[in-house]
TORMARTOR-587907 format. One record per residue (C-alpha): residue number from 1; residue in three letters; x, y, z. Coordinates in pm, 1 decimal. Layout:
// residues N
[NUM, ala, [X, Y, Z]];
...
// end
This chain:
// residues 374
[1, unk, [-989.9, -2323.8, 1137.7]];
[2, unk, [-1063.5, -2507.9, 817.4]];
[3, unk, [-974.6, -2312.6, 502.5]];
[4, unk, [-1178.8, -2257.1, 190.5]];
[5, unk, [-1181.7, -2561.6, -39.2]];
[6, unk, [-1126.7, -2561.2, -415.0]];
[7, unk, [-1490.0, -2658.5, -467.0]];
[8, unk, [-1625.9, -2384.3, -242.0]];
[9, unk, [-1391.5, -2129.4, -407.8]];
[10, unk, [-1546.2, -2215.9, -742.4]];
[11, unk, [-1895.5, -2209.8, -594.5]];
[12, unk, [-1833.1, -1861.3, -455.1]];
[13, unk, [-1727.2, -1733.5, -798.3]];
[14, unk, [-2052.1, -1546.5, -858.7]];
[15, unk, [-2024.3, -1323.7, -1165.5]];
[16, unk, [-2179.6, -991.0, -1258.2]];
[17, unk, [-2336.2, -916.2, -1595.4]];
[18, unk, [-2018.6, -758.5, -1731.9]];
[19, unk, [-1805.2, -1055.1, -1630.5]];
[20, unk, [-2050.1, -1307.1, -1763.5]];
[21, unk, [-2023.3, -1141.7, -2103.7]];
[22, unk, [-1653.1, -1218.9, -2105.6]];
[23, unk, [-1716.8, -1591.5, -2103.0]];
[24, unk, [-1624.9, -1667.8, -1744.9]];
[25, unk, [-1827.5, -1983.7, -1714.3]];
[26, unk, [-1629.7, -2271.6, -1568.0]];
[27, unk, [-1333.0, -2070.3, -1438.1]];
[28, unk, [-1083.2, -2301.4, -1270.2]];
[29, unk, [-840.7, -2173.4, -1009.7]];
[30, unk, [-472.0, -2208.9, -1095.1]];
[31, unk, [-409.4, -2294.9, -729.8]];
[32, unk, [-431.9, -2635.3, -569.6]];
[33, unk, [-685.4, -2707.9, -295.8]];
[34, unk, [-403.6, -2686.4, -40.2]];
[35, unk, [-290.0, -2347.4, -173.0]];
[36, unk, [-646.2, -2216.6, -162.2]];
[37, unk, [-675.7, -2332.3, 198.5]];
[38, unk, [-342.3, -2181.5, 304.3]];
[39, unk, [-338.7, -1859.1, 102.7]];
[40, unk, [-709.9, -1772.2, 83.3]];
[41, unk, [-746.3, -1621.2, -268.1]];
[42, unk, [-1024.8, -1371.4, -322.1]];
[43, unk, [-1320.0, -1544.9, -495.4]];
[44, unk, [-1420.2, -1412.7, -834.7]];
[45, unk, [-1725.0, -1198.0, -782.6]];
[46, unk, [-1840.4, -888.2, -961.1]];
[47, unk, [-1729.7, -624.3, -980.7]];
[48, unk, [-1367.0, -732.6, -960.3]];
[49, unk, [-1176.8, -478.7, -748.4]];
[50, unk, [-852.0, -376.8, -914.2]];
[51, unk, [-856.5, -15.2, -798.1]];
[52, unk, [-735.2, -9.5, -435.7]];
[53, unk, [-396.5, -188.4, -445.8]];
[54, unk, [-526.3, -463.7, -219.9]];
[55, unk, [-359.7, -801.6, -195.5]];
[56, unk, [-612.6, -1047.9, -346.7]];
[57, unk, [-475.3, -1322.2, -118.7]];
[58, unk, [-502.5, -1356.2, 256.2]];
[59, unk, [-541.5, -1344.3, 541.0]];
[60, unk, [-346.0, -1667.7, 528.2]];
[61, unk, [-450.6, -1979.0, 716.2]];
[62, unk, [-206.8, -1904.6, 999.5]];
[63, unk, [-335.8, -1547.2, 1033.7]];
[64, unk, [-698.2, -1661.7, 1036.6]];
[65, unk, [-621.6, -1921.3, 1302.9]];
[66, unk, [-443.6, -1657.9, 1512.2]];
[67, unk, [-745.5, -1427.7, 1493.8]];
[68, unk, [-986.7, -1704.9, 1592.2]];
[69, unk, [-765.2, -1803.2, 1883.9]];
[70, unk, [-755.9, -1438.9, 1987.9]];
[71, unk, [-1132.5, -1413.9, 2027.1]];
[72, unk, [-1110.6, -1514.5, 2392.5]];
[73, unk, [-915.5, -1194.8, 2455.5]];
[74, unk, [-1181.4, -986.5, 2284.6]];
[75, unk, [-1322.0, -868.2, 2617.2]];
[76, unk, [-989.4, -704.6, 2700.6]];
[77, unk, [-850.4, -370.0, 2589.8]];
[78, unk, [-573.2, -430.5, 2336.6]];
[79, unk, [-286.0, -222.0, 2471.5]];
[80, unk, [-196.3, -488.8, 2722.9]];
[81, unk, [-116.7, -720.0, 2431.1]];
[82, unk, [87.9, -485.1, 2211.3]];
[83, unk, [427.7, -559.9, 2361.9]];
[84, unk, [501.8, -885.2, 2178.3]];
[85, unk, [412.4, -735.5, 1841.3]];
[86, unk, [618.7, -422.6, 1906.7]];
[87, unk, [915.1, -643.1, 1997.4]];
[88, unk, [877.4, -848.1, 1678.3]];
[89, unk, [855.8, -535.1, 1460.7]];
[90, unk, [1152.3, -373.3, 1634.8]];
[91, unk, [1363.2, -684.0, 1574.5]];
[92, unk, [1254.0, -692.1, 1209.4]];
[93, unk, [1347.1, -325.8, 1155.6]];
[94, unk, [1662.9, -338.2, 1366.9]];
[95, unk, [1562.5, -60.3, 1606.7]];
[96, unk, [1484.9, -39.9, 1981.0]];
[97, unk, [1122.1, -91.1, 2080.5]];
[98, unk, [1077.5, 275.6, 2174.3]];
[99, unk, [1114.4, 359.5, 1803.7]];
[100, unk, [787.7, 180.3, 1710.5]];
[101, unk, [436.1, 328.0, 1712.2]];
[102, unk, [148.0, 93.4, 1629.4]];
[103, unk, [-138.1, 244.8, 1430.4]];
[104, unk, [-464.7, 119.5, 1282.1]];
[105, unk, [-327.3, 94.1, 930.2]];
[106, unk, [-49.3, 322.2, 806.9]];
[107, unk, [-312.3, 573.8, 695.1]];
[108, unk, [-375.9, 659.6, 1059.9]];
[109, unk, [-2.0, 705.3, 1099.8]];
[110, unk, [8.3, 950.4, 810.8]];
[111, unk, [-283.1, 1147.7, 951.4]];
[112, unk, [-150.5, 1180.8, 1304.6]];
[113, unk, [193.6, 1275.0, 1171.9]];
[114, unk, [37.3, 1547.8, 959.8]];
[115, unk, [-136.9, 1710.6, 1254.3]];
[116, unk, [150.6, 1646.4, 1495.7]];
[117, unk, [421.9, 1811.4, 1290.3]];
[118, unk, [235.1, 2018.6, 1032.2]];
[119, unk, [37.8, 2241.7, 1265.4]];
[120, unk, [103.3, 2613.5, 1238.9]];
[121, unk, [294.2, 2578.5, 915.1]];
[122, unk, [302.3, 2385.2, 590.5]];
[123, unk, [369.7, 2040.4, 451.2]];
[124, unk, [552.7, 2012.5, 118.9]];
[125, unk, [483.4, 1720.4, -111.1]];
[126, unk, [452.7, 1634.7, -477.3]];
[127, unk, [134.0, 1572.8, -671.0]];
[128, unk, [-3.3, 1327.9, -753.9]];
[129, unk, [73.1, 1110.4, -453.8]];
[130, unk, [-113.3, 941.8, -167.6]];
[131, unk, [-323.5, 1220.8, -18.3]];
[132, unk, [-428.8, 1105.6, 328.8]];
[133, unk, [-172.9, 1303.9, 527.4]];
[134, unk, [-219.9, 1630.7, 342.6]];
[135, unk, [-598.3, 1614.1, 313.0]];
[136, unk, [-634.0, 1549.1, 685.8]];
[137, unk, [-380.8, 1811.9, 789.5]];
[138, unk, [-560.9, 2073.4, 580.8]];
[139, unk, [-873.6, 2015.1, 790.0]];
[140, unk, [-672.6, 2128.2, 1093.7]];
[141, unk, [-540.9, 2443.2, 927.8]];
[142, unk, [-209.5, 2320.8, 789.6]];
[143, unk, [-109.9, 2457.2, 450.3]];
[144, unk, [11.0, 2228.1, 172.3]];
[145, unk, [278.2, 2341.8, -71.7]];
[146, unk, [224.3, 2122.3, -376.9]];
[147, unk, [512.8, 2055.1, -614.1]];
[148, unk, [432.4, 1891.5, -949.8]];
[149, unk, [606.4, 1566.0, -1033.3]];
[150, unk, [895.3, 1627.4, -1271.1]];
[151, unk, [896.7, 1542.4, -1641.6]];
[152, unk, [984.6, 1179.9, -1560.5]];
[153, unk, [689.9, 1162.5, -1315.8]];
[154, unk, [923.5, 1139.5, -1018.9]];
[155, unk, [916.1, 1338.4, -694.7]];
[156, unk, [1101.6, 1661.2, -780.1]];
[157, unk, [1341.3, 1659.7, -486.5]];
[158, unk, [1536.8, 1960.0, -609.5]];
[159, unk, [1226.0, 2177.2, -629.7]];
[160, unk, [1103.3, 2055.9, -289.6]];
[161, unk, [1436.2, 2147.7, -131.8]];
[162, unk, [1421.2, 2493.6, -290.4]];
[163, unk, [1079.6, 2554.9, -135.1]];
[164, unk, [1171.1, 2457.9, 220.2]];
[165, unk, [1140.7, 2766.2, 440.9]];
[166, unk, [1072.6, 2869.2, 799.7]];
[167, unk, [705.2, 2777.0, 735.6]];
[168, unk, [789.6, 2417.8, 642.6]];
[169, unk, [717.6, 2176.4, 925.4]];
[170, unk, [713.2, 1849.4, 731.6]];
[171, unk, [806.8, 1707.9, 391.2]];
[172, unk, [614.2, 1404.9, 270.1]];
[173, unk, [767.8, 1143.5, 40.2]];
[174, unk, [589.6, 835.9, -91.0]];
[175, unk, [855.2, 592.0, -205.3]];
[176, unk, [765.6, 394.7, -411.7]];
[177, unk, [507.9, 654.6, -507.2]];
[178, unk, [136.0, 593.0, -533.8]];
[179, unk, [2.6, 618.8, -808.8]];
[180, unk, [314.7, 603.7, -1027.9]];
[181, unk, [483.6, 304.5, -864.3]];
[182, unk, [821.3, 468.8, -924.1]];
[183, unk, [1122.0, 455.1, -696.0]];
[184, unk, [1349.6, 750.2, -622.8]];
[185, unk, [1722.1, 713.9, -697.9]];
[186, unk, [1878.7, 565.4, -385.6]];
[187, unk, [2167.2, 806.4, -329.4]];
[188, unk, [1958.0, 1108.5, -418.6]];
[189, unk, [1679.0, 1031.7, -172.1]];
[190, unk, [1922.2, 954.1, 110.9]];
[191, unk, [2110.4, 1281.6, 59.4]];
[192, unk, [1781.8, 1470.6, 33.0]];
[193, unk, [1645.4, 1329.3, 359.2]];
[194, unk, [1969.7, 1397.5, 545.3]];
[195, unk, [1973.0, 1760.6, 432.0]];
[196, unk, [1604.4, 1849.0, 458.1]];
[197, unk, [1548.9, 1674.8, 793.5]];
[198, unk, [1778.5, 1935.5, 951.2]];
[199, unk, [1508.9, 2193.8, 871.8]];
[200, unk, [1181.9, 1995.2, 887.9]];
[201, unk, [1060.9, 1645.5, 970.5]];
[202, unk, [1076.0, 1417.5, 665.6]];
[203, unk, [805.6, 1152.1, 641.9]];
[204, unk, [882.6, 853.4, 417.5]];
[205, unk, [574.5, 647.0, 330.1]];
[206, unk, [709.5, 299.3, 253.5]];
[207, unk, [381.1, 108.5, 224.8]];
[208, unk, [509.4, -76.4, -83.0]];
[209, unk, [865.5, -133.4, 34.4]];
[210, unk, [829.7, -513.3, 31.6]];
[211, unk, [776.1, -513.1, -344.9]];
[212, unk, [1106.0, -340.4, -424.5]];
[213, unk, [1340.8, -569.9, -618.1]];
[214, unk, [1619.8, -313.2, -662.7]];
[215, unk, [1929.6, -469.1, -499.1]];
[216, unk, [2022.5, -312.1, -163.8]];
[217, unk, [1772.2, -28.5, -198.6]];
[218, unk, [1784.4, 169.0, 129.5]];
[219, unk, [1490.7, 221.3, 359.0]];
[220, unk, [1488.7, 555.3, 537.1]];
[221, unk, [1479.7, 350.2, 858.6]];
[222, unk, [1858.4, 365.8, 832.1]];
[223, unk, [1841.5, 743.0, 882.9]];
[224, unk, [1609.1, 697.1, 1181.4]];
[225, unk, [1878.3, 477.3, 1335.9]];
[226, unk, [2128.6, 759.8, 1283.2]];
[227, unk, [1907.2, 1005.2, 1472.6]];
[228, unk, [1772.7, 1213.2, 1184.9]];
[229, unk, [1427.6, 1373.1, 1209.2]];
[230, unk, [1278.3, 1114.0, 975.1]];
[231, unk, [957.7, 914.6, 1024.4]];
[232, unk, [891.1, 596.9, 824.0]];
[233, unk, [555.5, 425.2, 781.6]];
[234, unk, [496.6, 58.3, 703.2]];
[235, unk, [177.2, -143.8, 671.8]];
[236, unk, [36.5, -495.3, 702.1]];
[237, unk, [-225.5, -409.8, 439.2]];
[238, unk, [-28.4, -497.0, 125.4]];
[239, unk, [200.2, -797.5, 105.3]];
[240, unk, [57.7, -947.9, 427.0]];
[241, unk, [-301.4, -931.6, 297.4]];
[242, unk, [-450.1, -759.9, 604.7]];
[243, unk, [-600.9, -442.5, 455.2]];
[244, unk, [-936.5, -507.0, 622.3]];
[245, unk, [-782.1, -582.5, 961.4]];
[246, unk, [-607.4, -240.4, 992.0]];
[247, unk, [-255.5, -257.5, 1126.3]];
[248, unk, [47.2, -46.6, 1047.1]];
[249, unk, [335.6, 113.7, 1228.5]];
[250, unk, [563.9, 415.3, 1234.3]];
[251, unk, [938.6, 410.4, 1296.3]];
[252, unk, [1100.2, 720.0, 1444.7]];
[253, unk, [1355.3, 818.9, 1707.4]];
[254, unk, [1207.7, 810.7, 2058.9]];
[255, unk, [1138.6, 1185.2, 2090.6]];
[256, unk, [930.5, 1185.5, 1771.4]];
[257, unk, [776.7, 845.4, 1842.3]];
[258, unk, [646.3, 970.1, 2179.3]];
[259, unk, [479.3, 1272.4, 2017.7]];
[260, unk, [313.6, 1047.4, 1760.2]];
[261, unk, [208.2, 783.6, 2013.5]];
[262, unk, [35.2, 1047.5, 2225.7]];
[263, unk, [-186.4, 1137.6, 1929.2]];
[264, unk, [-292.2, 789.1, 1817.8]];
[265, unk, [-671.8, 782.4, 1795.2]];
[266, unk, [-796.9, 447.5, 1672.3]];
[267, unk, [-541.1, 229.2, 1853.8]];
[268, unk, [-509.4, -136.7, 1759.8]];
[269, unk, [-738.7, -429.5, 1832.2]];
[270, unk, [-683.5, -783.3, 1952.1]];
[271, unk, [-754.8, -946.4, 1615.8]];
[272, unk, [-514.2, -712.0, 1435.7]];
[273, unk, [-241.7, -775.9, 1690.9]];
[274, unk, [-273.8, -1154.4, 1667.3]];
[275, unk, [-300.1, -1152.9, 1286.5]];
[276, unk, [6.7, -930.2, 1254.5]];
[277, unk, [215.9, -1148.5, 1483.2]];
[278, unk, [121.8, -1450.8, 1272.7]];
[279, unk, [193.6, -1256.9, 952.8]];
[280, unk, [549.9, -1180.5, 1058.7]];
[281, unk, [608.8, -1552.3, 1112.7]];
[282, unk, [440.3, -1669.1, 791.4]];
[283, unk, [725.7, -1645.2, 542.3]];
[284, unk, [555.9, -1894.0, 311.1]];
[285, unk, [260.5, -1658.7, 257.6]];
[286, unk, [492.2, -1358.1, 229.0]];
[287, unk, [690.9, -1520.5, -50.1]];
[288, unk, [372.7, -1647.3, -217.1]];
[289, unk, [227.8, -1294.4, -222.6]];
[290, unk, [541.6, -1151.1, -378.1]];
[291, unk, [554.5, -1424.1, -642.9]];
[292, unk, [187.6, -1387.9, -738.2]];
[293, unk, [223.7, -1010.5, -759.6]];
[294, unk, [520.7, -1055.9, -991.3]];
[295, unk, [323.0, -1298.3, -1212.4]];
[296, unk, [20.8, -1067.2, -1226.9]];
[297, unk, [233.6, -761.9, -1312.2]];
[298, unk, [399.3, -955.9, -1591.9]];
[299, unk, [57.2, -1046.0, -1733.5]];
[300, unk, [-59.4, -684.5, -1712.7]];
[301, unk, [248.5, -539.7, -1878.9]];
[302, unk, [242.2, -799.1, -2158.1]];
[303, unk, [-111.0, -690.5, -2246.5]];
[304, unk, [-8.6, -323.4, -2233.3]];
[305, unk, [282.2, -404.3, -2463.7]];
[306, unk, [42.6, -578.9, -2703.1]];
[307, unk, [-176.9, -266.8, -2697.0]];
[308, unk, [124.2, -35.0, -2742.4]];
[309, unk, [25.3, 155.4, -2427.9]];
[310, unk, [310.2, 318.9, -2229.9]];
[311, unk, [345.2, 236.0, -1860.1]];
[312, unk, [584.1, 317.8, -1578.0]];
[313, unk, [827.5, 71.5, -1425.1]];
[314, unk, [652.9, -29.5, -1104.3]];
[315, unk, [802.8, -128.0, -768.6]];
[316, unk, [459.6, -191.0, -617.1]];
[317, unk, [155.7, -416.8, -661.9]];
[318, unk, [2.5, -197.3, -934.4]];
[319, unk, [81.8, -59.2, -1279.4]];
[320, unk, [28.6, 302.2, -1388.6]];
[321, unk, [-29.2, 322.5, -1762.9]];
[322, unk, [-113.2, 588.1, -2020.2]];
[323, unk, [-455.9, 486.2, -2148.0]];
[324, unk, [-500.4, 796.7, -2362.6]];
[325, unk, [-859.6, 811.5, -2244.9]];
[326, unk, [-1017.5, 1024.5, -1971.6]];
[327, unk, [-1007.0, 815.2, -1654.4]];
[328, unk, [-1365.8, 896.6, -1559.2]];
[329, unk, [-1485.9, 760.6, -1892.7]];
[330, unk, [-1259.6, 457.8, -1866.4]];
[331, unk, [-1377.1, 391.4, -1509.9]];
[332, unk, [-1738.2, 380.8, -1625.0]];
[333, unk, [-1662.5, 161.2, -1924.9]];
[334, unk, [-1461.5, -84.8, -1715.8]];
[335, unk, [-1729.0, -93.9, -1446.3]];
[336, unk, [-1979.7, -189.8, -1714.8]];
[337, unk, [-1739.2, -471.0, -1799.7]];
[338, unk, [-1731.6, -579.0, -1433.4]];
[339, unk, [-1408.7, -415.8, -1308.7]];
[340, unk, [-1316.6, -135.1, -1068.9]];
[341, unk, [-991.7, 37.4, -1168.8]];
[342, unk, [-800.6, 328.7, -1016.6]];
[343, unk, [-952.6, 668.2, -947.1]];
[344, unk, [-845.2, 997.6, -1110.8]];
[345, unk, [-501.1, 1132.0, -1024.6]];
[346, unk, [-500.4, 1488.6, -1147.5]];
[347, unk, [-347.1, 1624.3, -1362.6]];
[348, unk, [-272.7, 1281.4, -1515.3]];
[349, unk, [-633.9, 1232.9, -1617.2]];
[350, unk, [-558.9, 1009.0, -1915.5]];
[351, unk, [-357.4, 763.8, -1705.5]];
[352, unk, [-496.2, 459.5, -1524.3]];
[353, unk, [-371.0, 274.9, -1215.3]];
[354, unk, [-449.4, -96.3, -1222.8]];
[355, unk, [-386.7, -315.0, -917.3]];
[356, unk, [-275.5, -675.0, -937.3]];
[357, unk, [-548.3, -930.8, -871.2]];
[358, unk, [-547.8, -1307.5, -866.2]];
[359, unk, [-422.0, -1472.9, -1183.1]];
[360, unk, [-782.4, -1547.5, -1281.6]];
[361, unk, [-892.1, -1187.8, -1222.9]];
[362, unk, [-603.8, -1052.9, -1428.3]];
[363, unk, [-682.8, -1288.9, -1714.8]];
[364, unk, [-1038.8, -1157.2, -1721.8]];
[365, unk, [-924.8, -796.7, -1692.1]];
[366, unk, [-676.4, -836.2, -1977.9]];
[367, unk, [-950.5, -966.3, -2202.4]];
[368, unk, [-1174.0, -672.6, -2109.8]];
[369, unk, [-911.3, -400.8, -2152.6]];
[370, unk, [-817.9, -539.0, -2493.0]];
[371, unk, [-1180.2, -506.6, -2598.6]];
[372, unk, [-1198.9, -150.3, -2465.9]];
[373, unk, [-863.7, -9.6, -2577.5]];
[374, unk, [-760.2, -249.8, -2852.1]];
// end
């Protein structure tokens, strides 16, 4: 399938009123025509979405071709085509195939884990964090024992461990955490998971694991391999640029994986399967995504430094910074400027989460935020 050309990318750059006021006329992509074709950058159109931690690139050319080629299978149910993808993921993670559960985006995995293991008891987690598991489990009668982040805005593992009781069915960790972007100390989180998983299932949400640059940082998949009651989630939505295609997976020992698999609701689809297989083979796009995220984060933090605004060290594709302004007010002001930024994360209501966009989007955002907070 032919990719988007440099000319058509520029033609698609339709701008809202707020963006036009920033002097966006004649924006030129920093990418070559070949890079635009292969990596499929999001066109500049208002409002610019920097609030959902999406990858602004992708699906890549190889993923798009795989989806088009998969259309002929669209009359078939997808489960007959899962095996190759499961095998590829299992080889990537270094586990047997019976440890893998495919889900329609890792959010589905979080939800089914919450109702599978949380029922009749409670889930313990810190706040703020990614809420999908806990919000869904509450609908089914599961209690949530919320622990505030500690003074450094990290998961308070000591306090969580203190609260584990006979009622505790699951402990949820998001590492790196959303919205803070912070990473738990390696040895501490491993010891915590080993200890707590003897009393309750530990769920480690590793949606942003690919962005970690800390040398030899351990995934909790290693504990799954050792037989601990740990479940790990991963996604194709972030670095692979497939958020709209919906594909993720869970990694757990076979007994837990079977319980989770039996409760999958949405299942996968042919296009997601084919795109994900292509994604795992497309190392060029993978490396491109990581590099562009790194460049965009550097641009964002430089502007925050210029504005003397504190921010947290991020191991993700977003930055969490202390704006000093109520997020609801800032959201409205930035939307008027043509940008969607992160939602409220109580009680940190004067903090803002900003996702990385394309280089052009970040340049425009930096200009806008300087006008608003400068």
